[in-house]
C-alpha positions as CSV (number, residue, x, y, z in Angstrom):
1,M,27.6,74.4,21.5
2,L,26.0,73.0,18.4
3,F,27.4,75.7,16.1
4,A,30.8,75.3,17.7
5,R,30.7,71.6,16.8
6,L,29.5,72.3,13.3
7,K,32.5,74.5,12.7
8,L,34.8,71.6,13.4
9,L,33.3,69.4,10.7
10,P,35.0,69.0,7.3
11,F,33.6,71.4,4.8
12,F,32.0,68.7,2.6
13,L,30.4,67.0,5.6
14,L,29.1,70.4,6.7
15,L,27.5,70.9,3.3
16,T,25.8,67.5,3.6
17,V,24.4,68.4,7.1
18,L,23.0,71.7,5.8
19,A,21.5,70.1,2.7
20,S,19.8,67.4,4.8
21,A,18.5,70.0,7.3
22,A,17.1,72.2,4.4
23,M,14.8,69.3,3.5
24,M,12.7,69.9,6.6
25,V,11.4,73.2,5.1
26,P,9.5,71.6,2.1
27,A,8.6,68.7,4.4
28,G,6.8,71.1,6.8
29,Y,5.2,72.9,3.9
30,A,3.9,69.7,2.3
31,L,2.5,68.6,5.7
32,V,0.6,71.9,6.0
33,Q,-0.7,71.3,2.4
34,Q,-1.7,67.8,3.5
35,S,0.5,66.3,0.8
36,F,1.7,63.4,3.0
37,H,3.7,61.5,0.3
38,E,5.8,64.6,-0.4
39,A,6.2,65.4,3.3
40,R,7.5,61.8,4.0
41,S,9.8,62.0,1.0
42,F,11.6,65.1,2.2
43,F,11.4,64.3,5.9
44,Y,12.8,60.8,5.7
45,T,15.6,61.7,3.3
46,G,16.6,64.7,5.5
47,L,16.5,62.5,8.6
48,V,18.6,59.8,7.1
49,G,21.1,62.4,5.8
50,L,21.4,63.9,9.3
51,I,21.8,60.5,10.9
52,V,24.5,59.3,8.5
53,S,26.3,62.7,8.7
54,G,26.2,62.5,12.5
55,L,27.7,59.0,12.5
56,V,30.5,60.1,10.1
57,A,31.1,63.1,12.3
58,T,31.3,61.0,15.4
59,A,33.7,58.6,13.7
60,M,35.9,61.5,12.7
61,S,35.8,63.3,16.0
62,G,39.2,63.7,17.6
63,R,41.1,63.1,14.4
64,P,43.1,66.0,13.0
65,T,41.8,67.3,9.6
66,N,43.6,69.3,7.1
67,K,41.5,72.5,6.5
68,S,43.7,74.3,4.0
69,A,42.1,76.6,1.6
70,L,42.9,74.3,-1.3
71,R,41.2,71.3,0.4
72,Q,38.2,73.5,1.0
73,L,38.2,74.4,-2.6
74,A,38.2,70.7,-3.5
75,A,35.4,70.1,-1.1
76,L,33.4,73.0,-2.7
77,L,33.8,71.3,-6.1
78,A,32.8,67.9,-4.7
79,G,29.8,69.6,-3.1
80,F,28.6,70.9,-6.5
81,V,29.0,67.4,-8.0
82,L,27.8,65.1,-5.2
83,I,25.4,67.1,-3.1
84,P,22.8,67.4,-5.9
85,A,22.6,63.6,-5.8
86,L,21.4,63.9,-2.2
87,L,19.1,66.8,-3.0
88,A,17.6,64.8,-5.9
89,V,16.4,61.9,-3.8
90,P,13.3,63.5,-2.2
91,F,12.6,65.4,-5.5
92,F,12.7,62.1,-7.4
93,E,10.5,60.4,-4.8
94,A,8.0,63.3,-4.8
95,V,7.6,63.7,-8.5
96,R,7.3,59.9,-9.1
97,T,7.0,60.3,-12.9
98,T,10.6,61.1,-13.9
99,T,14.0,59.5,-13.9
100,F,16.7,60.0,-11.3
101,L,19.0,61.6,-13.9
102,N,16.3,64.2,-14.6
103,A,16.0,64.9,-10.9
104,Y,19.8,65.2,-10.6
105,F,19.9,67.6,-13.6
106,E,17.2,69.7,-11.9
107,M,19.2,69.9,-8.6
108,V,22.5,70.7,-10.4
109,S,20.7,73.4,-12.3
110,S,19.2,74.8,-9.1
111,L,22.3,74.6,-6.9
112,T,24.5,76.3,-9.5
113,T,21.8,79.0,-9.8
114,T,21.4,78.2,-13.5
115,G,17.6,77.7,-13.4
116,A,17.2,75.5,-16.5
117,S,14.3,73.1,-15.9
118,L,13.1,69.9,-17.5
119,F,9.6,70.4,-16.2
120,E,6.7,72.6,-17.2
121,P,5.5,74.7,-14.2
122,E,2.1,72.9,-14.3
123,R,3.8,69.5,-13.8
124,L,5.3,70.3,-10.4
125,T,3.5,70.9,-7.2
126,R,3.9,73.9,-4.9
127,T,6.2,71.9,-2.6
128,Q,8.5,70.9,-5.5
129,H,8.7,74.4,-6.8
130,L,9.6,75.6,-3.3
131,W,12.3,73.0,-3.1
132,R,13.9,74.1,-6.4
133,A,13.8,77.7,-5.3
134,E,15.3,76.9,-1.9
135,V,18.1,74.9,-3.4
136,G,18.9,77.8,-5.7
137,W,18.8,80.2,-2.8
138,L,21.2,78.1,-0.8
139,G,23.5,77.8,-3.8
140,G,23.6,81.6,-4.1
141,L,24.4,81.9,-0.4
142,L,27.1,79.3,-0.7
143,M,28.8,81.4,-3.4
144,W,28.6,84.5,-1.3
145,I,30.3,82.8,1.6
146,A,32.8,80.8,-0.5
147,A,33.9,83.9,-2.3
148,A,35.1,85.5,0.9
149,A,36.3,82.4,2.7
150,I,37.8,80.4,0.0
151,L,38.2,82.1,-3.4
152,A,39.4,85.5,-2.1
153,P,42.3,84.1,-0.1
154,L,43.4,82.0,-3.0
155,T,43.0,84.9,-5.5
156,L,40.5,83.0,-7.6
157,G,37.0,83.7,-8.9
158,G,37.9,87.2,-10.3
159,F,40.1,88.3,-7.4
160,E,43.2,87.2,-9.4
161,V,42.7,90.3,-11.5
162,T,43.4,92.8,-8.7
163,A,45.3,90.8,-6.1
164,G,49.0,90.8,-5.7
165,G,49.4,87.0,-5.6
166,E,49.2,84.4,-8.3
167,P,46.0,82.5,-8.9
168,G,45.6,79.6,-6.4
169,Q,48.1,81.0,-4.0
170,I,47.7,83.2,-1.0
171,S,49.3,86.7,-1.5
172,A,52.0,88.0,0.7
173,A,49.7,90.5,2.3
174,G,47.1,87.8,2.9
175,A,49.5,85.3,4.4
176,A,50.4,87.8,7.1
177,R,46.8,87.9,8.3
178,Q,45.7,85.2,10.8
179,D,42.2,84.8,9.2
180,M,43.8,84.0,5.9
181,A,45.9,81.3,7.6
182,D,42.9,79.5,9.1
183,P,40.2,79.1,6.4
184,S,37.8,77.5,8.8
185,K,37.7,80.6,10.9
186,R,37.3,82.8,7.9
187,L,34.4,80.5,6.7
188,S,32.7,80.9,10.1
189,R,33.3,84.6,10.1
190,S,32.0,85.1,6.6
191,A,28.9,83.1,7.3
192,H,28.2,85.0,10.5
193,Y,28.4,88.3,8.6
194,L,26.7,87.4,5.3
195,V,23.9,85.1,6.2
196,P,21.8,87.8,8.0
197,I,22.3,90.2,5.1
198,Y,21.3,87.6,2.5
199,A,18.3,86.4,4.5
200,G,17.3,89.9,5.5
201,L,17.3,91.1,1.9
202,T,15.3,88.1,0.8
203,L,12.7,88.7,3.5
204,V,12.4,92.4,2.5
205,L,12.0,91.5,-1.1
206,W,9.4,88.8,-0.3
207,L,7.3,91.2,1.8
208,S,7.6,93.9,-0.9
209,L,6.3,91.5,-3.6
210,M,3.4,90.5,-1.5
211,V,2.5,94.1,-0.9
212,A,2.7,94.6,-4.7
213,G,0.1,91.9,-5.2
214,D,1.9,88.5,-5.6
215,R,0.7,85.4,-3.8
216,P,2.9,84.5,-0.8
217,L,4.5,81.4,-2.4
218,V,5.1,83.1,-5.7
219,A,6.6,86.1,-4.0
220,L,8.9,83.9,-1.9
221,I,10.1,81.9,-4.9
222,H,10.7,85.0,-7.0
223,A,12.5,86.7,-4.0
224,M,14.8,83.7,-3.5
225,S,15.4,83.4,-7.3
226,V,16.4,87.1,-7.7
227,M,18.7,87.0,-4.7
228,A,20.4,83.9,-6.0
229,T,20.1,85.0,-9.7
230,S,18.6,81.5,-10.5
231,G,15.6,82.7,-12.5
232,I,13.4,80.0,-11.0
233,S,9.7,80.7,-11.2
234,S,6.6,78.6,-10.3
235,I,4.3,80.4,-12.7
236,G,6.5,80.4,-15.9
237,G,7.9,84.0,-15.5
238,L,7.1,87.5,-14.4
239,E,4.6,88.0,-17.2
240,N,2.2,85.8,-15.2
241,A,2.8,87.5,-11.9
242,S,0.1,89.6,-10.2
243,S,2.4,92.4,-9.1
244,G,2.9,93.7,-12.7
245,I,5.3,96.6,-13.3
246,A,5.4,97.5,-9.6
247,G,6.8,94.1,-8.8
248,E,9.3,94.4,-11.6
249,M,10.5,97.7,-10.3
250,I,11.0,96.1,-6.9
251,L,13.0,93.2,-8.4
252,F,15.0,95.7,-10.4
253,V,16.4,97.3,-7.3
254,F,17.4,93.9,-5.8
255,L,19.0,92.7,-9.0
256,S,21.6,95.5,-8.6
257,F,23.1,93.4,-5.7
258,A,24.5,91.1,-8.4
259,L,26.4,94.0,-10.2
260,S,29.0,94.4,-7.5
261,R,29.9,92.9,-4.1
262,L,30.3,96.4,-2.7
263,T,26.5,96.7,-2.8
264,F,26.2,94.4,0.2
265,S,29.7,93.8,1.6
266,S,33.2,95.1,1.9
267,D,34.8,91.9,3.3
268,T,36.9,91.1,0.2
269,I,38.3,94.6,-0.5
270,N,42.1,94.4,-0.8
271,R,42.7,98.1,-1.1
272,A,41.1,101.4,-0.2
273,Q,37.8,102.0,-2.1
274,P,36.4,105.5,-2.3
275,G,32.8,104.1,-2.5
276,L,30.3,102.3,-4.6
277,R,30.0,105.2,-7.1
278,H,33.7,104.7,-7.9
279,D,33.5,101.0,-8.2
280,P,34.4,100.0,-11.8
281,E,32.0,97.0,-11.8
282,F,29.0,98.9,-10.7
283,R,29.7,101.8,-13.1
284,L,30.3,99.5,-16.0
285,G,27.1,97.6,-15.1
286,L,25.1,100.9,-15.1
287,I,26.6,101.9,-18.5
288,V,25.4,98.5,-19.9
289,V,22.0,98.7,-18.3
290,I,21.4,102.3,-19.5
291,G,23.2,102.1,-22.9
292,V,21.9,98.8,-24.3
293,P,18.2,99.5,-23.7
294,L,18.7,103.0,-25.1
295,L,20.2,101.6,-28.3
296,L,17.3,99.1,-28.5
297,F,14.8,101.8,-27.9
298,L,16.2,104.0,-30.6
299,R,16.2,101.1,-33.0
300,H,12.6,100.4,-32.1
301,W,11.7,104.0,-32.3
302,I,13.1,104.4,-35.9
303,A,11.4,101.1,-36.9
304,A,8.1,102.4,-35.5
305,F,8.3,105.4,-37.9
306,D,9.4,103.2,-40.8
307,I,6.2,101.1,-40.6
308,D,4.0,104.2,-40.2
309,Q,2.8,103.4,-36.7
310,E,1.2,106.1,-34.6
311,E,3.5,107.5,-32.0
312,N,2.4,106.3,-28.6
313,L,4.2,107.7,-25.6
314,S,2.8,105.1,-23.2
315,A,3.8,102.2,-25.4
316,A,7.2,103.7,-25.9
317,L,7.8,104.0,-22.1
318,R,6.6,100.4,-21.6
319,A,8.9,99.2,-24.3
320,Y,11.9,101.1,-22.8
321,W,11.1,99.7,-19.3
322,G,10.8,96.2,-20.7
323,A,14.2,96.5,-22.4
324,T,15.9,98.0,-19.3
325,F,14.6,95.3,-16.9
326,T,15.4,92.4,-19.2
327,V,18.9,93.7,-19.9
328,L,19.7,94.0,-16.2
329,S,18.1,90.6,-15.6
330,F,20.3,88.8,-18.2
331,L,23.4,90.8,-17.3
332,T,23.1,89.5,-13.8
333,T,22.4,86.0,-15.3
334,T,19.0,85.8,-13.7
335,G,17.1,85.5,-16.9
336,F,13.7,86.9,-16.0
337,E,12.0,88.6,-18.9
338,S,9.9,91.7,-18.3
339,A,6.2,91.5,-19.1
340,E,6.8,94.4,-21.4
341,W,9.7,92.8,-23.2
342,N,7.3,91.6,-26.0
343,E,5.8,95.1,-26.0
344,A,9.1,96.5,-27.3
345,Q,9.0,94.1,-30.2
346,N,5.3,94.6,-31.0
347,W,5.5,98.3,-30.7
348,S,8.3,98.5,-33.3
349,G,7.3,95.6,-35.5
350,L,10.8,94.1,-35.2
351,Q,12.1,91.0,-33.4
352,T,15.0,91.7,-31.0
353,P,17.7,89.2,-31.7
354,G,18.5,86.7,-29.0
355,V,22.3,87.3,-29.6
356,I,21.9,90.4,-27.4
357,L,20.8,88.3,-24.5
358,L,23.5,85.8,-25.1
359,G,26.1,88.6,-25.0
360,L,24.8,90.0,-21.8
361,S,24.8,86.7,-20.1
362,L,28.4,86.1,-21.2
363,I,29.5,89.3,-19.6
364,G,27.9,88.4,-16.4
365,G,27.7,90.4,-13.1
366,G,30.1,91.3,-10.4
367,V,32.9,89.3,-8.9
368,A,32.0,87.3,-5.7
369,T,28.3,87.7,-6.3
370,T,25.7,85.1,-7.3
371,A,25.9,86.1,-10.9
372,G,27.8,83.9,-13.5
373,G,29.4,84.8,-16.7
374,V,32.9,86.2,-17.3
375,K,32.3,89.0,-14.8
376,L,32.3,92.8,-15.2
377,L,35.7,93.3,-13.5
378,R,37.5,91.2,-16.1
379,V,35.8,93.1,-18.9
380,F,36.7,96.4,-17.3
381,V,40.4,95.4,-16.9
382,L,40.6,94.3,-20.6
383,Y,39.0,97.7,-21.5
384,L,41.7,99.5,-19.6
385,N,44.4,97.5,-21.2
386,G,42.9,98.1,-24.7
387,M,42.7,101.9,-24.1
388,R,46.3,102.0,-23.0
389,E,47.4,100.0,-26.1
390,I,45.5,102.4,-28.4
391,E,47.1,105.4,-26.6
392,K,50.5,103.9,-27.2
393,L,49.8,103.4,-30.9
394,V,48.9,107.1,-31.2
395,H,51.7,108.3,-28.9
396,P,54.4,105.6,-28.7
397,S,56.4,107.6,-26.1
398,S,53.5,108.4,-23.8
399,V,53.5,107.5,-20.1
400,G,50.4,106.0,-18.5
401,R,48.8,108.4,-16.1
402,A,47.8,106.1,-13.3
403,S,48.7,104.7,-9.9
404,A,50.9,101.7,-9.2
405,F,47.7,99.6,-8.6
406,T,46.2,100.6,-11.9
407,R,49.4,99.9,-13.7
408,R,49.5,96.4,-12.1
409,V,45.9,95.8,-13.1
410,R,46.5,96.9,-16.7
411,R,49.5,94.6,-17.1
412,S,49.3,91.4,-15.1
413,G,45.6,91.7,-14.3
414,A,44.7,92.1,-18.0
415,F,47.0,89.1,-18.8
416,I,45.2,86.9,-16.3
417,A,41.8,88.2,-17.5
418,W,42.7,87.4,-21.1
419,I,43.8,83.8,-20.0
420,F,40.4,83.4,-18.4
421,F,38.6,84.6,-21.6
422,M,40.6,82.0,-23.6
423,L,39.7,79.3,-21.1
424,F,36.1,80.3,-21.2
425,A,36.1,80.2,-25.0
426,L,37.8,76.8,-25.0
427,S,35.3,75.5,-22.5
428,F,32.5,76.8,-24.7
429,T,34.0,75.1,-27.8
430,L,34.4,71.8,-26.0
431,V,30.9,71.8,-24.6
432,T,29.4,72.7,-28.0
433,M,31.4,70.0,-29.7
434,A,30.4,67.5,-27.1
435,L,26.7,68.3,-27.5
436,T,26.8,68.1,-31.3
437,A,28.5,64.7,-30.9
438,V,25.4,63.5,-29.1
439,H,23.1,64.6,-31.9
440,V,22.1,68.2,-30.8
441,S,21.9,70.7,-33.6
442,F,24.7,73.2,-33.8
443,E,22.6,76.3,-33.0
444,N,20.9,74.6,-30.1
445,A,24.3,73.3,-28.8
446,M,25.7,76.9,-28.8
447,V,22.8,78.2,-26.9
448,L,22.9,75.4,-24.4
449,A,26.6,75.8,-23.9
450,I,26.4,79.5,-23.2
451,A,23.4,79.0,-20.9
452,A,25.2,76.4,-18.9
453,L,28.6,78.1,-18.7
454,S,27.1,81.4,-17.8
455,T,24.5,79.8,-15.4
456,T,21.6,81.5,-17.2
457,G,19.1,78.8,-17.8
458,P,16.3,80.9,-19.2
459,L,18.5,81.6,-22.3
460,I,17.4,78.2,-23.5
461,T,13.9,79.5,-24.1
462,S,14.6,83.1,-24.8
463,A,17.7,83.2,-27.0
464,A,17.1,80.5,-29.5
465,E,14.8,81.1,-32.5
466,A,12.8,78.1,-31.3
467,P,12.9,77.1,-27.6
468,V,15.2,74.1,-26.9
469,D,13.2,71.2,-25.6
470,L,15.4,69.8,-22.8
471,V,13.1,66.9,-22.2
472,R,13.9,65.4,-25.6
473,L,17.7,65.5,-25.0
474,G,19.3,62.2,-24.4
475,P,21.0,61.1,-21.2
476,E,24.5,61.9,-22.6
477,A,23.5,65.5,-23.4
478,K,22.0,66.0,-19.9
479,I,25.2,64.7,-18.3
480,I,27.3,67.1,-20.5
481,L,25.1,70.0,-19.5
482,C,25.4,69.0,-15.8
483,G,29.2,69.1,-16.1
484,A,29.0,72.5,-18.0
485,M,26.8,74.1,-15.3
486,I,29.2,73.0,-12.6
487,L,32.2,74.2,-14.6
488,G,30.4,77.6,-15.2
489,R,29.7,78.0,-11.6
490,F,33.1,76.9,-10.3
491,E,35.1,78.5,-13.2
492,T,37.9,76.8,-15.2
493,L,40.7,78.8,-13.7
494,A,39.8,77.5,-10.2
495,I,39.8,73.9,-11.3
496,I,43.2,74.3,-13.0
497,A,44.6,75.9,-9.8
498,M,43.1,73.1,-7.7
499,I,44.7,70.3,-9.8
500,T,48.1,71.9,-10.0
501,P,50.5,69.6,-8.1
502,D,52.9,72.4,-7.0
503,L,50.1,74.2,-5.1
504,W,49.5,71.1,-2.9
505,R,53.1,70.7,-1.8
506,D,53.6,71.8,1.8
């Protein structure tokens, strides 16, 4: 009965209820830790949120509500903007030595799975670290569900590349299906299907990390961070974890879920798929994960001979593993560095440029996953279009050897993907200019813009020559970064589709 009533709530009000209920987890943990101030902060905020939401739901009961897909899209955007303010209240009260803007920035960063933090790990308590990781985990789950229930029917979020309809509009094939016509039912169905998968994978990863040697809380935070690709850590990164390379290997397996949605679900497939091994996103991701570390490894190998270092097979293998794990981590916009990442640089005597990590984060992971960035599918579609154009230059009278679906992807799909690239580049330019206007150096502004738009917060400390100190940024820069993180998570094309007047006309 309770779940049936929850399904009737407007989407934004439902997000408010879930955010308030989620505060009971850190409240209970703080109570066990005998941190009574933190327990009261989370419990009272969650309780007030549930009471206010209940009163609003009671006042709206019996009134017809418009639950169109576009209204749910608008509610999703409002959730990313307004819900972090609610999430920041207990965090602000628990920390007590920060401003509300900093707390809001922290919650936006967590909910959008960016993972950029204003606080050193030692400054926050275990409860506060757990709350950041839980918010990031819920943000990743929200994107899993929203992709199937909201973005896929509207052919947004990467689905516009392969779908038959225009971005922001339900395709003819989708309109004929009843679940497309009722977004609330699709939302409920997607949650019923995906929540057990998401929670089950997190539980398996948590137990595996504890077996590998991590402490329970550290293992839980890293498990939630990897599933959500948030890169949040309570100990400053994997190099400080007790699980070592064994833990990294376990995380490596679970990071692959951000390469393609086919790794965990087939609910958004709009055509027959022969299997994961034929999925273009997963194959392109594997090429990048194998190819880039191999090039780095060869570069390091040659450099090691140039500086007359003794050949060491063990050091070479550790260096290759460090490069492979770090490449996959930044490709999925998680941002965890391997403990052996520095070994690759020390072994060769060279410094790996941060521009590689920036490029990997810009590419991003799979469509409808928790990863950010441009997405592998758009890159693959542009690659197909480029190959065809080169073929026509060599043989102008040639005919493309492909199916009707592939021809459609190469033409209109590539056109839409190119539009998205231009919108992403324009967003990057505007964010960079805005940051430089508030006295951020140009190099740091570029790194911050890419980190925010690709939702890869650890880039801030990994890609720049000197780590950017977020604490020293002014309030204007923090507000700009909050907007950029929301824009990067929600995508510019979805916002444009949402504000187009023609799409709202009945």
